[in-house]
Structure formats: structure tokens, C-alpha cells
LOZAVO-450520 format. One line per 4 residues: number of its first residue (from 1); their letters; for each residue x, y, z of N, C-alpha, C, O, CB. Coordinates in Angstrom, 3 decimals, decimal comma. Glycine has a CB too. Layout:
BEGIN
NUM> a> X/Y/Z/X/Y/Z/X/Y/Z/X/Y/Z/X/Y/Z ~ ...
***
This chain:
BEGIN
1> mnds> -40,739/78,725/-28,360/-40,617/80,015/-27,716/-41,725/80,149/-26,683/-42,777/79,524/-26,822/-40,675/81,165/-28,752 ~ -41,514/80,922/-25,691/-42,485/81,165/-24,643/-43,795/81,674/-25,243/-43,786/82,471/-26,181/-41,932/82,168/-23,621 ~ -44,924/81,209/-24,695/-46,228/81,620/-25,211/-46,485/83,113/-25,011/-47,323/83,697/-25,698/-47,325/80,818/-24,539 ~ -45,782/83,714/-24,094/-45,957/85,140/-23,826/-45,538/85,958/-25,038/-44,591/85,604/-25,741/-45,149/85,565/-22,587
5> qkpi> -46,246/87,047/-25,275/-45,935/87,913/-26,402/-44,766/88,841/-26,103/-44,167/89,378/-27,035/-47,152/88,727/-26,782 ~ -44,424/89,044/-24,855/-43,413/90,029/-24,474/-42,051/89,810/-25,136/-41,478/90,776/-25,640/-43,245/90,016/-22,988 ~ -41,501/88,588/-25,161/-40,194/88,436/-25,828/-40,246/88,819/-27,312/-39,284/89,378/-27,839/-39,702/86,992/-25,691 ~ -41,342/88,527/-27,976/-41,482/88,880/-29,391/-41,519/90,397/-29,536/-40,869/90,952/-30,421/-42,763/88,241/-30,000
9> dkik> -42,278/91,069/-28,669/-42,348/92,527/-28,716/-40,977/93,149/-28,503/-40,634/94,141/-29,146/-43,328/93,048/-27,667 ~ -40,194/92,571/-27,603/-38,855/93,096/-27,327/-37,939/92,899/-28,532/-37,147/93,781/-28,863/-38,253/92,413/-26,085 ~ -38,046/91,755/-29,180/-37,237/91,500/-30,385/-37,614/92,494/-31,475/-36,738/93,084/-32,107/-37,433/90,039/-30,893 ~ -38,922/92,685/-31,700/-39,368/93,645/-32,712/-38,876/95,054/-32,381/-38,454/95,794/-33,269/-40,902/93,633/-32,824
13> yili> -38,932/95,415/-31,109/-38,477/96,740/-30,698/-36,997/96,938/-31,057/-36,620/97,960/-31,630/-38,695/96,937/-29,179 ~ -36,179/95,963/-30,716/-34,745/96,057/-31,017/-34,520/96,128/-32,519/-33,701/96,922/-32,981/-33,981/94,857/-30,423 ~ -35,235/95,309/-33,291/-35,083/95,327/-34,748/-35,452/96,699/-35,318/-34,770/97,210/-36,207/-35,955/94,232/-35,394 ~ -36,517/97,285/-34,811/-36,942/98,606/-35,283/-35,890/99,654/-34,925/-35,568/100,511/-35,747/-38,317/98,990/-34,675
17> qisk> -35,355/99,593/-33,711/-34,335/100,562/-33,300/-33,077/100,435/-34,159/-32,467/101,443/-34,515/-33,981/100,368/-31,817 ~ -32,690/99,214/-34,491/-31,526/99,024/-35,373/-31,804/99,657/-36,735/-30,946/100,340/-37,293/-31,191/97,507/-35,537 ~ -33,008/99,428/-37,269/-33,365/99,988/-38,577/-33,433/101,505/-38,548/-33,088/102,160/-39,531/-34,696/99,427/-39,042 ~ -33,877/102,071/-37,426/-33,933/103,531/-37,314/-32,534/104,133/-37,382/-32,372/105,287/-37,780/-34,625/103,946/-36,003
21> gnvn> -31,535/103,364/-36,998/-30,166/103,852/-37,047/-29,532/103,736/-38,411/-28,397/104,174/-38,600/-29,339/103,121/-36,065 ~ -30,232/103,160/-39,368/-29,708/102,985/-40,716/-30,512/103,810/-41,712/-31,733/103,926/-41,606/-29,725/101,504/-41,113 ~ -29,811/104,374/-42,669/-30,456/105,183/-43,704/-31,225/104,269/-44,661/-30,790/103,151/-44,937/-29,404/106,034/-44,480 ~ -32,342/104,736/-45,154/-33,139/104,046/-46,179/-33,728/102,718/-45,713/-33,846/101,785/-46,508/-32,292/103,803/-47,394
25> eeel> -34,096/102,621/-44,447/-34,755/101,398/-43,978/-36,189/101,673/-43,529/-36,721/100,973/-42,667/-33,959/100,773/-42,828 ~ -36,809/102,695/-44,117/-38,180/103,042/-43,762/-39,143/101,892/-44,074/-40,052/101,610/-43,294/-38,612/104,311/-44,505 ~ -38,938/101,234/-45,216/-39,815/100,120/-45,581/-39,661/98,961/-44,596/-40,649/98,331/-44,218/-39,512/99,643/-47,013 ~ -38,444/98,682/-44,187/-38,213/97,606/-43,231/-38,887/97,925/-41,902/-39,466/97,041/-41,270/-36,706/97,376/-43,027
29> ieil> -38,816/99,171/-41,481/-39,498/99,592/-40,252/-41,007/99,415/-40,411/-41,685/98,965/-39,487/-39,158/101,071/-39,910 ~ -41,523/99,765/-41,571/-42,956/99,611/-41,839/-43,355/98,132/-41,767/-44,396/97,795/-41,203/-43,317/100,201/-43,230 ~ -42,537/97,265/-42,332/-42,804/95,825/-42,265/-42,839/95,366/-40,814/-43,764/94,666/-40,404/-41,737/95,032/-43,053 ~ -41,843/95,757/-40,046/-41,767/95,335/-38,648/-42,934/95,882/-37,823/-43,481/95,175/-36,976/-40,444/95,788/-38,037
33> nhse> -43,311/97,120/-38,066/-44,407/97,735/-37,314/-45,765/97,115/-37,620/-46,661/97,141/-36,776/-44,458/99,210/-37,604 ~ -45,925/96,563/-38,805/-47,232/96,048/-39,233/-47,166/94,552/-39,520/-47,673/94,077/-40,537/-47,722/96,799/-40,480 ~ -46,534/93,819/-38,608/-46,388/92,393/-38,835/-46,595/91,612/-37,544/-46,593/92,160/-36,442/-45,016/92,088/-39,424 ~ -46,770/90,341/-37,725/-46,897/89,412/-36,611/-45,805/88,358/-36,772/-45,632/87,800/-37,856/-48,333/88,757/-36,560
37> fifn> -45,082/88,091/-35,710/-44,018/87,093/-35,741/-44,584/85,765/-35,238/-45,172/85,701/-34,158/-42,790/87,547/-34,878 ~ -44,404/84,720/-36,019/-44,834/83,373/-35,633/-43,595/82,486/-35,593/-43,034/82,135/-36,631/-45,917/82,799/-36,629 ~ -43,177/82,130/-34,379/-42,013/81,272/-34,200/-42,475/79,822/-34,166/-43,427/79,485/-33,462/-41,237/81,640/-32,902 ~ -41,804/78,973/-34,923/-42,069/77,539/-34,945/-40,778/76,808/-34,612/-39,706/77,138/-35,120/-42,630/77,086/-36,330
41> rhwn> -40,903/75,808/-33,747/-39,712/75,042/-33,372/-39,043/74,446/-34,604/-39,705/73,974/-35,528/-40,077/73,927/-32,378 ~ -37,753/74,481/-34,592/-36,955/73,883/-35,671/-37,083/72,367/-35,592/-37,303/71,820/-34,511/-35,451/74,319/-35,578 ~ -36,951/71,695/-36,707/-37,085/70,238/-36,736/-36,054/69,557/-35,832/-36,283/68,446/-35,354/-36,939/69,726/-38,169 ~ -34,926/70,221/-35,600/-33,863/69,640/-34,787/-33,774/70,358/-33,429/-32,683/70,625/-32,926/-32,507/69,721/-35,534
45> yqtf> -34,948/70,663/-32,848/-34,966/71,429/-31,593/-34,376/70,663/-30,407/-33,953/71,279/-29,429/-36,384/71,834/-31,267 ~ -34,342/69,315/-30,479/-33,767/68,563/-29,362/-32,267/68,800/-29,253/-31,718/68,862/-28,152/-34,049/67,066/-29,524 ~ -31,616/68,930/-30,385/-30,188/69,226/-30,386/-29,951/70,722/-30,208/-29,009/71,132/-29,530/-29,536/68,735/-31,688 ~ -30,813/71,533/-30,820/-30,695/72,995/-30,751/-31,997/73,563/-30,184/-32,876/73,972/-30,942/-30,384/73,610/-32,167
49> pnay> -32,124/73,591/-28,856/-33,401/74,021/-28,263/-33,744/75,494/-28,517/-34,889/75,899/-28,313/-33,367/73,777/-26,778 ~ -32,799/76,276/-28,946/-33,078/77,683/-29,231/-33,183/77,957/-30,742/-33,099/79,105/-31,177/-31,988/78,562/-28,618 ~ -33,367/76,899/-31,525/-33,489/77,036/-32,984/-34,965/77,101/-33,384/-35,798/76,324/-32,918/-32,783/75,852/-33,710 ~ -35,247/78,055/-34,259/-36,622/78,263/-34,714/-36,654/78,583/-36,200/-35,665/79,010/-36,794/-37,289/79,391/-33,916
53> nldi> -37,823/78,361/-36,773/-38,165/78,924/-38,067/-39,138/80,058/-37,761/-39,936/79,968/-36,829/-38,788/77,836/-39,060 ~ -39,065/81,113/-38,546/-39,882/82,293/-38,256/-40,672/82,691/-39,495/-40,115/82,891/-40,574/-39,000/83,470/-37,774 ~ -41,989/82,801/-39,309/-42,855/83,396/-40,327/-43,204/84,791/-39,851/-43,657/84,976/-38,722/-44,152/82,531/-40,580 ~ -42,995/85,758/-40,700/-43,397/87,125/-40,398/-44,572/87,435/-41,310/-44,421/87,556/-42,526/-42,208/88,155/-40,597
57> rvlp> -45,736/87,560/-40,707/-46,955/87,852/-41,458/-47,160/89,361/-41,472/-47,307/89,995/-40,427/-48,196/87,122/-40,841 ~ -47,167/89,921/-42,674/-47,233/91,367/-42,829/-48,528/91,748/-43,555/-49,093/90,946/-44,299/-45,994/91,893/-43,601 ~ -48,987/92,974/-43,328/-50,190/93,446/-44,012/-50,031/93,270/-45,522/-48,972/93,577/-46,069/-50,474/94,932/-43,664 ~ -51,066/92,782/-46,196/-50,956/92,517/-47,635/-50,525/93,714/-48,477/-49,743/93,544/-49,413/-52,261/92,028/-48,141
61> diyt> -51,009/94,914/-48,175/-50,624/96,066/-49,001/-49,148/96,411/-48,807/-48,493/96,848/-49,753/-51,500/97,289/-48,661 ~ -48,624/96,226/-47,625/-47,191/96,462/-47,395/-46,383/95,367/-48,088/-45,341/95,641/-48,684/-46,865/96,501/-45,863 ~ -46,862/94,138/-48,008/-46,172/93,021/-48,667/-46,047/93,256/-50,168/-44,971/93,084/-50,740/-46,916/91,703/-48,406 ~ -47,149/93,648/-50,804/-47,104/93,849/-52,254/-46,233/95,045/-52,623/-45,540/95,028/-53,640/-48,516/94,042/-52,808
65> kcyn> -46,274/96,090/-51,783/-45,459/97,279/-52,049/-43,967/96,953/-51,981/-43,176/97,493/-52,754/-45,799/98,394/-51,049 ~ -43,587/96,076/-51,064/-42,169/95,773/-50,825/-41,748/94,425/-51,409/-40,650/93,946/-51,124/-41,881/95,787/-49,332 ~ -42,588/93,820/-52,205/-42,369/92,445/-52,670/-40,971/92,199/-53,238/-40,333/91,203/-52,896/-43,389/92,103/-53,716 ~ -40,499/93,080/-54,086/-39,212/92,857/-54,750/-38,017/92,914/-53,808/-36,915/92,515/-54,181/-39,027/93,868/-55,836
69> kmrn> -38,224/93,404/-52,599/-37,138/93,501/-51,625/-37,286/92,505/-50,477/-36,466/92,508/-49,558/-37,072/94,906/-51,070 ~ -38,302/91,664/-50,508/-38,586/90,771/-49,385/-37,444/89,795/-49,093/-37,146/89,529/-47,928/-39,851/89,995/-49,660 ~ -36,818/89,272/-50,108/-35,706/88,335/-49,880/-34,583/89,033/-49,115/-34,026/88,471/-48,172/-35,172/87,773/-51,230 ~ -34,258/90,237/-49,518/-33,223/91,019/-48,844/-33,631/91,333/-47,403/-32,824/91,196/-46,485/-32,947/92,324/-49,615
73> ysmi> -34,890/91,756/-47,205/-35,366/92,064/-45,865/-35,348/90,815/-44,979/-35,013/90,901/-43,797/-36,781/92,656/-45,926 ~ -35,700/89,674/-45,531/-35,660/88,419/-44,768/-34,251/88,127/-44,275/-34,054/87,764/-43,115/-36,167/87,250/-45,624 ~ -33,281/88,286/-45,153/-31,891/88,029/-44,762/-31,433/89,007/-43,677/-30,750/88,614/-42,731/-30,964/88,130/-45,988 ~ -31,806/90,263/-43,815/-31,417/91,278/-42,825/-32,014/90,952/-41,458/-31,303/90,956/-40,453/-31,870/92,684/-43,280
77> iker> -33,312/90,670/-41,417/-33,979/90,386/-40,146/-33,392/89,127/-39,509/-33,111/89,106/-38,310/-35,502/90,223/-40,355 ~ -33,211/88,089/-40,307/-32,649/86,830/-39,791/-31,271/87,075/-39,171/-30,997/86,622/-38,060/-32,546/85,772/-40,924 ~ -30,418/87,784/-39,885/-29,074/88,058/-39,376/-29,127/88,875/-38,089/-28,376/88,604/-37,152/-28,245/88,796/-40,432 ~ -29,998/89,858/-38,038/-30,075/90,716/-36,858/-30,620/89,963/-35,645/-30,164/90,191/-34,524/-30,948/91,930/-37,151
81> inns> -31,585/89,075/-35,852/-32,087/88,273/-34,726/-31,001/87,324/-34,241/-30,776/87,189/-33,038/-33,356/87,476/-35,134 ~ -30,332/86,670/-35,178/-29,271/85,730/-34,797/-28,131/86,432/-34,069/-27,516/85,848/-33,177/-28,730/85,013/-36,033 ~ -27,845/87,674/-34,436/-26,741/88,402/-33,818/-27,115/89,101/-32,509/-26,239/89,379/-31,690/-26,215/89,415/-34,783 ~ -28,398/89,386/-32,301/-28,769/90,179/-31,140/-29,566/89,416/-30,079/-29,934/89,985/-29,051/-29,554/91,351/-31,586
85> tkli> -29,832/88,135/-30,324/-30,555/87,321/-29,332/-29,838/85,985/-29,190/-28,863/85,703/-29,887/-32,058/87,107/-29,749 ~ -30,343/85,172/-28,272/-29,815/83,810/-28,106/-30,506/82,830/-29,049/-30,208/81,635/-29,046/-29,985/83,344/-26,652 ~ -31,423/83,344/-29,849/-32,160/82,497/-30,786/-31,326/82,213/-32,031/-30,467/82,997/-32,434/-33,488/83,158/-31,179 ~ -31,618/81,068/-32,613/-31,052/80,717/-33,918/-32,234/80,586/-34,870/-33,075/79,700/-34,720/-30,186/79,376/-33,860
89> idvl> -32,282/81,473/-35,841/-33,344/81,419/-36,845/-32,769/80,707/-38,058/-31,815/81,175/-38,679/-33,881/82,860/-37,218 ~ -33,368/79,568/-38,383/-32,901/78,798/-39,532/-33,568/79,290/-40,808/-32,888/79,673/-41,760/-33,176/77,302/-39,329 ~ -34,890/79,280/-40,829/-35,644/79,711/-42,005/-36,540/80,873/-41,587/-37,292/80,773/-40,618/-36,491/78,530/-42,614 ~ -36,452/81,965/-42,319/-37,300/83,130/-42,072/-38,030/83,461/-43,358/-37,412/83,666/-44,402/-36,468/84,353/-41,567
93> kiip> -39,360/83,511/-43,272/-40,182/83,851/-44,435/-41,061/85,044/-44,078/-41,708/85,065/-43,031/-41,052/82,634/-44,892 ~ -41,074/86,025/-44,957/-42,021/87,127/-44,834/-43,150/86,820/-45,804/-42,934/86,686/-47,009/-41,347/88,535/-45,135 ~ -44,351/86,711/-45,263/-45,507/86,333/-46,076/-46,660/87,298/-45,796/-46,707/87,908/-44,729/-45,936/84,862/-45,784 ~ -47,589/87,441/-46,747/-48,750/88,295/-46,483/-49,655/87,650/-45,438/-49,794/86,428/-45,395/-49,539/88,560/-47,785
97> dyer> -50,260/88,466/-44,610/-51,216/87,980/-43,627/-52,579/87,910/-44,302/-53,304/88,903/-44,361/-51,254/88,899/-42,356 ~ -52,919/86,737/-44,806/-54,151/86,570/-45,579/-55,406/86,772/-44,737/-56,478/87,049/-45,276/-54,182/85,197/-46,205 ~ -55,278/86,635/-43,421/-56,427/86,871/-42,539/-56,830/88,347/-42,555/-57,971/88,680/-42,236/-56,101/86,425/-41,098 ~ -55,915/89,218/-42,918/-56,196/90,647/-42,908/-56,494/91,178/-44,309/-56,583/92,390/-44,506/-55,025/91,403/-42,307
101> lemv> -56,645/90,292/-45,266/-56,957/90,682/-46,631/-58,472/90,710/-46,783/-59,143/89,690/-46,622/-56,304/89,711/-47,663 ~ -58,995/91,877/-47,092/-60,438/92,031/-47,189/-60,968/91,744/-48,587/-62,076/91,225/-48,724/-60,829/93,420/-46,778 ~ -60,214/92,065/-49,616/-60,670/91,878/-50,974/-59,711/90,928/-51,674/-58,505/91,174/-51,714/-60,773/93,231/-51,725 ~ -60,238/89,858/-52,219/-59,389/88,881/-52,859/-59,260/89,150/-54,354/-58,164/89,066/-54,909/-59,927/87,490/-52,621
105> ysii> -60,361/89,469/-55,001/-60,310/89,635/-56,448/-61,321/90,686/-56,865/-62,489/90,617/-56,482/-60,581/88,297/-57,173 ~ -60,887/91,638/-57,631/-61,812/92,636/-58,144/-61,317/93,143/-59,488/-60,117/93,228/-59,751/-61,976/93,801/-57,147 ~ -62,268/93,468/-60,309/-61,953/94,077/-61,599/-62,746/95,369/-61,672/-63,960/95,386/-61,470/-62,291/93,114/-62,811 ~ -62,051/96,429/-61,958/-62,717/97,711/-62,144/-62,597/98,036/-63,626/-61,499/98,093/-64,180/-62,089/98,852/-61,233
109> qtin> -63,747/98,249/-64,257/-63,712/98,552/-65,687/-64,769/99,590/-66,023/-65,739/99,780/-65,289/-63,927/97,276/-66,526 ~ -64,560/100,247/-67,134/-65,503/101,278/-67,557/-66,775/100,636/-68,103/-66,781/99,492/-68,558/-64,865/102,197/-68,619 ~ -67,838/101,410/-68,039/-69,087/101,019/-68,679/-69,259/101,981/-69,846/-69,402/103,188/-69,652/-70,328/101,064/-67,672 ~ -69,243/101,447/-71,040/-69,338/102,304/-72,216/-70,699/102,966/-72,291/-71,742/102,332/-72,126/-69,074/101,504/-73,487
113> tpwe> -70,650/104,254/-72,543/-71,866/105,050/-72,695/-71,812/105,706/-74,076/-70,779/105,646/-74,744/-72,005/106,131/-71,545 ~ -72,884/106,318/-74,504/-72,857/107,039/-75,784/-72,090/108,364/-75,695/-71,937/109,052/-76,704/-74,284/107,305/-76,257 ~ -71,606/108,729/-74,502/-70,972/110,018/-74,289/-69,473/109,835/-74,069/-69,043/109,336/-73,029/-71,611/110,745/-73,092 ~ -68,706/110,235/-75,037/-67,245/110,025/-75,021/-66,574/110,678/-73,822/-65,665/110,094/-73,231/-66,627/110,568/-76,297
117> einl> -67,007/111,876/-73,456/-66,391/112,574/-72,319/-66,558/111,772/-71,026/-65,630/111,692/-70,221/-67,009/113,978/-72,153 ~ -67,725/111,186/-70,829/-67,963/110,367/-69,633/-67,104/109,105/-69,685/-66,555/108,686/-68,666/-69,468/109,993/-69,511 ~ -66,985/108,499/-70,865/-66,136/107,304/-71,006/-64,679/107,623/-70,672/-64,018/106,848/-69,981/-66,235/106,738/-72,438 ~ -64,180/108,750/-71,154/-62,798/109,146/-70,865/-62,600/109,437/-69,379/-61,574/109,076/-68,803/-62,414/110,377/-71,693
121> nqqk> -63,576/110,087/-68,767/-63,481/110,377/-67,336/-63,522/109,100/-66,486/-62,873/109,020/-65,443/-64,614/111,312/-66,918 ~ -64,280/108,116/-66,939/-64,285/106,832/-66,229/-62,900/106,197/-66,266/-62,422/105,678/-65,258/-65,327/105,873/-66,844 ~ -62,264/106,240/-67,423/-60,926/105,659/-67,540/-59,934/106,424/-66,659/-59,068/105,821/-66,026/-60,455/105,671/-69,016 ~ -60,065/107,737/-66,621/-59,203/108,549/-65,742/-59,420/108,157/-64,281/-58,465/108,038/-63,513/-59,489/110,067/-65,938
125> litd> -60,676/107,959/-63,908/-61,007/107,564/-62,542/-60,346/106,233/-62,176/-59,788/106,103/-61,086/-62,526/107,463/-62,374 ~ -60,401/105,267/-63,050/-59,791/103,954/-62,794/-58,281/104,081/-62,689/-57,673/103,496/-61,793/-60,161/102,951/-63,907 ~ -57,672/104,834/-63,586/-56,226/105,039/-63,544/-55,813/105,721/-62,243/-54,838/105,319/-61,608/-55,767/105,873/-64,748 ~ -56,551/106,745/-61,853/-56,250/107,441/-60,595/-56,378/106,494/-59,404/-55,553/106,523/-58,491/-57,188/108,651/-60,409
129> fers> -57,398/105,667/-59,416/-57,617/104,718/-58,320/-56,449/103,738/-58,208/-55,986/103,445/-57,106/-58,936/103,948/-58,528 ~ -55,980/103,239/-59,337/-54,882/102,271/-59,336/-53,566/102,886/-58,864/-52,719/102,187/-58,307/-54,704/101,691/-60,727 ~ -53,390/104,182/-59,082/-52,120/104,839/-58,773/-52,137/105,611/-57,450/-51,101/106,122/-57,024/-51,755/105,777/-59,892 ~ -53,277/105,702/-56,808/-53,397/106,518/-55,593/-52,586/105,932/-54,445/-52,548/104,721/-54,232/-54,864/106,642/-55,179
133> tnsl> -51,933/106,842/-53,710/-51,122/106,402/-52,581/-51,356/107,229/-51,325/-50,908/106,840/-50,246/-49,669/106,454/-52,950 ~ -52,044/108,357/-51,437/-52,231/109,181/-50,244/-53,636/109,786/-50,240/-54,396/109,626/-51,195/-51,158/110,298/-50,177 ~ -53,966/110,478/-49,158/-55,332/110,988/-48,985/-55,707/112,019/-50,049/-56,864/112,068/-50,466/-55,486/111,605/-47,604 ~ -54,763/112,838/-50,495/-55,065/113,821/-51,533/-55,448/113,124/-52,840/-56,372/113,555/-53,530/-53,860/114,754/-51,759
137> dfqn> -54,738/112,051/-53,174/-55,077/111,276/-54,372/-56,508/110,744/-54,278/-57,252/110,786/-55,258/-54,081/110,106/-54,563 ~ -56,890/110,244/-53,104/-58,219/109,681/-52,939/-59,291/110,777/-52,933/-60,417/110,534/-53,367/-58,287/108,866/-51,648 ~ -58,961/111,969/-52,453/-59,900/113,088/-52,546/-60,151/113,439/-54,003/-61,278/113,752/-54,388/-59,367/114,318/-51,782 ~ -59,095/113,387/-54,816/-59,255/113,664/-56,252/-60,148/112,623/-56,913/-60,894/112,947/-57,838/-57,885/113,700/-56,950
141> ignt> -60,082/111,385/-56,456/-60,971/110,346/-56,982/-62,421/110,716/-56,677/-63,297/110,566/-57,528/-60,622/108,952/-56,376 ~ -62,666/111,198/-55,468/-64,018/111,633/-55,110/-64,490/112,780/-55,983/-65,637/112,795/-56,429/-64,071/112,045/-53,650 ~ -63,605/113,748/-56,232/-63,968/114,887/-57,086/-64,263/114,437/-58,514/-65,225/114,902/-59,125/-62,843/115,932/-57,090 ~ -63,439/113,534/-59,050/-63,661/113,017/-60,402/-64,984/112,260/-60,466/-65,721/112,381/-61,445/-62,495/112,098/-60,834
145> srti> -65,287/111,486/-59,439/-66,549/110,737/-59,399/-67,733/111,683/-59,410/-68,708/111,459/-60,129/-66,609/109,836/-58,158 ~ -67,651/112,740/-58,615/-68,728/113,728/-58,574/-68,917/114,388/-59,940/-70,047/114,597/-60,380/-68,436/114,794/-57,507 ~ -67,815/114,713/-60,606/-67,877/115,335/-61,930/-68,551/114,398/-62,926/-69,384/114,830/-63,722/-66,463/115,712/-62,422 ~ -68,195/113,124/-62,886/-68,809/112,144/-63,802/-70,314/112,068/-63,540/-71,110/112,061/-64,479/-68,155/110,732/-63,631
149> mnkl> -70,701/112,010/-62,266/-72,130/111,921/-61,952/-72,885/113,171/-62,424/-74,002/113,064/-62,930/-72,330/111,726/-60,439 ~ -72,279/114,355/-62,260/-72,922/115,589/-62,734/-73,075/115,576/-64,249/-74,137/115,917/-64,770/-72,113/116,822/-62,298 ~ -72,028/115,187/-64,955/-72,092/115,149/-66,416/-73,127/114,128/-66,887/-73,866/114,379/-67,839/-70,710/114,817/-67,007 ~ -73,175/112,991/-66,226/-74,154/111,960/-66,579/-75,578/112,464/-66,328/-76,468/112,268/-67,156/-73,893/110,667/-65,772
153> anev> -75,783/113,111/-65,184/-77,112/113,664/-64,869/-77,522/114,697/-65,912/-78,678/114,721/-66,333/-77,119/114,302/-63,459 ~ -76,594/115,547/-66,333/-76,902/116,553/-67,351/-77,266/115,907/-68,680/-78,103/116,431/-69,415/-75,718/117,497/-67,540 ~ -76,648/114,779/-68,993/-76,932/114,097/-70,261/-78,304/113,411/-70,256/-79,024/113,451/-71,253/-75,843/113,065/-70,552 ~ -78,656/112,791/-69,143/-79,877/111,977/-69,135/-81,119/112,731/-68,678/-82,234/112,262/-68,904/-79,678/110,788/-68,250
157> fdlk> -80,955/113,884/-68,043/-82,117/114,622/-67,561/-82,913/115,198/-68,726/-82,366/115,874/-69,597/-81,684/115,741/-66,610 ~ -84,195/114,922/-68,724/-85,118/115,455/-69,733/-86,305/116,043/-68,985/-87,067/115,314/-68,350/-85,579/114,341/-70,763 ~ -86,462/117,360/-69,060/-87,515/118,062/-68,311/-88,903/117,537/-68,665/-89,799/117,533/-67,821/-87,446/119,569/-68,583 ~ -89,086/117,096/-69,909/-90,393/116,580/-70,316/-90,713/115,251/-69,625/-91,874/114,968/-69,330/-90,440/116,402/-71,837
161> khkp> -89,682/114,434/-69,365/-89,897/113,121/-68,747/-89,789/113,161/-67,221/-90,464/112,390/-66,539/-88,895/112,125/-69,298 ~ -88,980/114,018/-66,695/-88,668/114,018/-65,268/-89,407/115,154/-64,549/-88,802/116,130/-64,107/-87,147/114,149/-65,054 ~ -90,718/114,999/-64,447/-91,544/116,003/-63,796/-91,812/115,561/-62,360/-92,118/114,394/-62,117/-92,876/116,223/-64,573 ~ -91,700/116,479/-61,415/-92,007/116,144/-60,021/-93,512/115,924/-59,831/-94,322/116,430/-60,608/-91,509/117,261/-59,076
165> kdpk> -93,872/115,174/-58,805/-95,305/114,933/-58,525/-96,002/116,223/-58,128/-97,171/116,430/-58,451/-95,475/113,881/-57,404 ~ -95,282/117,089/-57,427/-95,843/118,381/-57,026/-95,448/119,420/-58,081/-94,266/119,743/-58,201/-95,338/118,805/-55,590 ~ -96,402/119,947/-58,842/-96,072/120,892/-59,917/-95,481/122,210/-59,421/-94,935/122,980/-60,211/-97,303/121,182/-60,725 ~ -95,586/122,476/-58,109/-95,019/123,702/-57,557/-93,505/123,634/-57,432/-92,835/124,661/-57,320/-95,627/123,989/-56,206
169> iev> -92,962/122,400/-57,451/-91,498/122,220/-57,324/-90,850/122,471/-58,667/-91,216/121,874/-59,680/-91,138/120,789/-56,808 ~ -89,879/123,366/-58,654/-89,164/123,685/-59,884/-87,916/122,799/-59,980/-87,114/122,734/-59,049/-88,780/125,199/-59,930 ~ -87,769/122,124/-61,114/-86,641/121,209/-61,298/-85,616/121,868/-62,208/-84,578/121,274/-62,500/-87,111/119,844/-61,890
***
């Protein structure tokens, strides 16, 4: 395919417009909007100069969200490109764009304390974090974190031990 990005942008535009005309294709539009198309010449390009294999690299969070439908989306995109362009797509794979993955492995776990209420709130915080999908959910995580820190401060603060250097300051 031509090194210029313009033909790819035009193909993506047409694919998005087709999806906008169909009900329940919001996820497919999201995939197309947040992906990079990598065309590779087909092994038999001498016989079929317009034949390609296509890798669609999509943002990792979108890939994982839509994982169970990727095979179906691949077939839809392949068929639409083959029907609306002069290209022949033999193999189309939708894969996560690993270059855009910032965190590879993390474990979030509670730290057991002698205070049951704080332990329960930590577990709630982790559950909320795992299930959050929008800004309001993440604001609630911040509020829960603040509550845990306040409760922890109330538990560990001891006026006899935590005296300021300046005796005029009231703690």
C-alpha cells in the first residue's frame, strides 16, 4: 500500500460512516477511532497486487473490553473493506497495541491492619477500582481513599506522642 497515510484515513472514515448507519455498532466505531491500520503485502502479491493482510492495532483497554466480539468485528471490517475498496484483505487481525500499554502487571491488595473497618474499606476501594468505568466512579474512589486516610489518622494519632515542636500550635 502507498506509504501515505491518506488512503488509510479514507478507508477508516468510510468504515466509521458505515458503522454509524447501523444500530449497536458503537464498540466497532470505538475500535476504528482508536486504532492504527498496518497493511502488509500478501504472500502472493505478484499475482494479486492489491492483496494485503491487515493488522488493526487498538488501544489495550478497548481491546480487552471488546475481546469476546473481536472475531466478529474482524469479519465485519474485512468484508466491508473488500466490498468498498479495490483492496483484497486476506487475513485481518485486531490486536492490542502493546506500544500504548503503560502498565503490564499489577496486583492491588489490602494491607491488613488491626482495625476491621479500615480493612473493609480497603476491600471496597479495590472492588470499586476494578469496576470503575466513568469519572464519577473514579471520584468515588478518591472519596473512599480520603475516608480511609481520615479513619487511619484518627486511629494512630496519639496526642501524648505527636506533639508539635512549637508548643503554641494546637493539634
